[in-house]
C-alpha positions in Angstrom: 207.7 -29.4 -135.8 204.3 -29.1 -137.2 201.5 -27.4 -135.3 197.8 -27.1 -136.2 194.8 -25.7 -134.5 191.5 -27.7 -133.7 188.4 -25.8 -132.7 185.9 -28.3 -131.1 182.5 -27.2 -131.3 179.1 -28.6 -130.2 175.7 -27.1 -130.5 173.9 -28.2 -127.4 176.2 -26.9 -124.5 174.5 -27.5 -121.1 174.8 -23.9 -119.7 174.0 -22.0 -122.8 172.6 -24.1 -125.6 173.6 -23.2 -129.2 176.1 -20.6 -127.9 178.7 -21.2 -130.7 176.1 -20.0 -133.2 175.0 -17.1 -131.1 175.6 -13.9 -133.1 177.8 -11.2 -131.8 177.9 -8.0 -133.9 176.0 -9.9 -136.6 178.4 -12.9 -136.8 178.2 -16.2 -135.1 180.7 -16.7 -132.2 182.3 -19.7 -133.8 183.3 -17.3 -136.8 184.8 -14.7 -134.5 186.9 -17.5 -132.9 188.0 -18.9 -136.3 188.9 -15.6 -137.7 191.1 -14.8 -134.7 193.1 -17.9 -135.2 193.7 -16.9 -138.9 195.6 -13.8 -137.8 198.7 -15.9 -136.9 201.6 -15.3 -139.0 202.4 -17.7 -140.7 198.9 -19.3 -140.5 198.5 -22.6 -139.0 196.3 -25.3 -140.5 192.9 -24.9 -138.6 190.0 -27.3 -138.5 186.6 -26.9 -136.7 185.6 -30.3 -135.4 181.8 -30.8 -134.7 179.1 -33.4 -134.7 176.6 -30.8 -136.0 175.6 -30.5 -139.6 174.1 -27.1 -138.7 177.6 -25.9 -137.5 179.2 -27.4 -140.6 177.0 -25.5 -142.8 177.6 -22.1 -141.0 181.3 -22.6 -141.0 181.4 -23.5 -144.8 179.7 -20.1 -145.5 182.8 -18.2 -144.0 185.4 -20.6 -145.6 186.6 -22.6 -142.6 187.9 -26.2 -143.0 185.5 -28.5 -141.1 185.4 -32.1 -139.9 182.3 -34.0 -139.0 182.9 -36.1 -136.0 181.0 -38.8 -134.1 178.4 -37.6 -131.7 179.7 -39.9 -129.0 182.4 -37.6 -127.7 182.3 -36.6 -124.0 184.5 -33.5 -124.5 186.7 -31.5 -126.9 189.8 -33.5 -126.2 188.0 -36.7 -127.2 186.9 -35.1 -130.5 190.4 -33.9 -131.2 191.5 -37.5 -130.8 189.2 -38.5 -133.6 190.5 -35.8 -135.9 194.1 -36.7 -135.1 193.4 -39.9 -137.0 193.4 -38.0 -140.3 196.0 -35.2 -139.7 199.7 -35.7 -138.7 200.9 -32.8 -136.5 203.4 -32.9 -133.8 201.2 -30.7 -131.5 197.6 -30.0 -131.6 196.4 -26.7 -130.3 192.9 -26.8 -129.0 191.1 -23.6 -129.1 187.6 -23.8 -127.4 184.8 -22.4 -129.5 183.6 -20.1 -126.7 186.9 -18.2 -126.5 185.6 -15.3 -128.4 187.9 -12.8 -127.1 191.2 -14.8 -127.7 194.0 -12.6 -128.5 196.0 -13.9 -131.4 199.2 -12.8 -129.7 198.5 -15.2 -126.9 198.3 -18.0 -129.5 201.7 -16.8 -130.8 203.1 -16.8 -127.3 202.0 -20.5 -126.9 203.7 -21.4 -130.2 206.8 -19.7 -129.1 207.0 -21.7 -125.9 206.2 -25.0 -127.7 209.1 -24.3 -130.0 211.5 -23.0 -127.3 210.6 -25.7 -124.6 209.5 -28.7 -126.7 209.9 -31.3 -123.9 206.5 -30.9 -122.4 203.4 -33.1 -123.1 200.9 -30.3 -123.1 200.8 -26.4 -122.7 197.9 -24.3 -121.3 197.4 -20.7 -121.4 196.7 -19.1 -117.8 196.1 -15.7 -116.3 195.7 -14.1 -112.9 192.5 -14.0 -111.3 190.8 -10.7 -111.0 188.7 -11.0 -108.0 188.4 -13.3 -104.8 184.8 -14.0 -106.2 186.4 -16.2 -109.0 187.9 -18.6 -106.3 184.4 -20.3 -105.8 183.0 -19.5 -109.1 182.6 -22.9 -110.7 182.4 -21.4 -114.3 186.2 -20.4 -113.9 188.5 -23.3 -114.0 191.5 -22.6 -111.9 195.0 -24.2 -111.4 197.8 -24.4 -108.8 201.3 -24.5 -110.3 204.7 -25.8 -109.4 207.7 -23.6 -109.2 208.8 -24.6 -112.8 205.2 -23.6 -113.9 203.9 -27.0 -114.5 200.4 -27.6 -113.3 199.7 -29.6 -110.1 196.0 -29.4 -110.2 192.8 -27.9 -111.8 189.6 -27.3 -110.0 186.4 -25.1 -110.1 186.1 -24.3 -106.4 188.9 -23.5 -104.0 189.8 -26.1 -101.3 192.4 -24.0 -99.8 192.3 -22.7 -96.2 194.5 -19.8 -97.0 193.2 -16.2 -96.9 191.4 -15.5 -100.1 193.6 -12.6 -100.8 196.6 -14.8 -100.5 195.0 -17.3 -102.8 195.0 -14.9 -105.6 198.7 -14.8 -105.5 199.1 -18.7 -106.2 195.9 -19.5 -108.1 195.5 -19.0 -111.8 192.6 -19.0 -114.2 192.9 -21.8 -116.9 192.1 -20.3 -120.2 190.3 -22.4 -122.8 193.5 -22.7 -125.0 195.7 -25.7 -124.6 197.9 -27.9 -126.8 198.8 -31.6 -126.7 201.6 -33.6 -128.3 200.9 -36.3 -130.8 202.4 -38.9 -128.5 200.5 -37.7 -125.4 197.3 -37.6 -127.3 197.9 -41.2 -128.7 198.2 -42.4 -125.2 195.4 -40.4 -123.6 192.7 -41.2 -126.2 193.1 -45.0 -125.5 192.5 -44.6 -121.8 189.0 -44.4 -120.3 187.7 -41.4 -118.7 189.4 -40.5 -115.4 187.3 -39.9 -112.3 188.5 -36.3 -111.5 188.3 -35.1 -115.1 184.9 -36.6 -115.5 183.3 -35.3 -112.3 185.0 -31.9 -112.3 184.2 -31.5 -116.1 187.8 -30.4 -116.8 189.2 -32.3 -119.7 192.9 -31.4 -119.0 192.7 -33.2 -115.7 192.9 -36.6 -117.6 196.3 -35.6 -118.6 197.3 -34.8 -115.0 195.8 -37.9 -113.6 197.7 -40.1 -116.1 200.9 -38.5 -115.1 201.6 -36.0 -118.0 203.1 -32.7 -117.6 201.2 -29.5 -118.6 203.3 -26.3 -118.7 201.3 -23.2 -117.8 202.0 -20.0 -120.0 201.0 -16.9 -118.2 199.3 -14.1 -120.4 198.4 -10.6 -119.3 194.7 -10.2 -119.7 191.9 -12.2 -118.2 189.3 -12.2 -121.0 186.0 -13.9 -120.6 184.8 -16.9 -122.4 181.1 -17.5 -122.9 179.6 -20.0 -120.5 176.3 -18.3 -119.5 173.9 -15.5 -120.6 175.5 -13.0 -118.3 178.9 -13.6 -119.7 177.4 -13.4 -123.3 176.2 -9.8 -122.5 179.5 -8.8 -120.8 181.6 -10.1 -123.7 179.5 -7.9 -126.0 180.4 -4.9 -123.9 184.1 -5.7 -123.9 184.1 -6.2 -127.7 182.7 -2.6 -128.1 184.9 -0.9 -125.5 188.2 -2.6 -125.1 190.9 -1.0 -127.2 192.8 -4.1 -128.0 189.5 -6.0 -128.9 188.4 -3.2 -131.1 191.8 -3.4 -133.0 191.5 -7.1 -133.4 187.9 -6.7 -134.8 189.3 -4.3 -137.5 191.7 -6.8 -138.5 189.2 -9.6 -139.1 186.1 -7.9 -140.4 
């Protein structure tokens, strides 16, 4: 099977505009994410997909392969659907451009599962929630999983009546790294937006609403992505202090 990575990137994100070009330790966030994707062994073909000429120019400076897409896409999955017209992979790994702390070992774990359990339409990294505060934090996408680890539902605020401490046991944080099979993507991209995915602003919900299976792959660490100014400052602290993050930085810069 052939795998590849697509990093969808847009300039004008709603909550933190221009965040993919925001500098962390003197480098734009999109470069941090791309360089981490390049630590896989063997490397996978990786494409940054964007509708911004400014992002294209920045990415060309650090040597990334880029693809200029339409500016009509509603989300990253839609953007990936356009790129898939020109690359022929069996699975498309979608790495969100704000996953600045992504551990390359987590990408390796996803690829292992895709090879070992190739029957699923999609795969998504998840982690445990660290605090009951996350249950109603709309910036944290969460999931409920079946016993076989396929995902039943994704949401931003808990609708459970169970005690919050109990909810931590069966709720997971959804990471901004998922993959989709060629066949699933072909079917999904011809369908119009689904109502839950659209209004919750969770692109993977389109797959669930259309009846496709997403296998959750649990990883150890609940690293932040960058959605807000507060998270950007917190991420910078983690980059400077976390031992694993410091080790990754030494490998890429």
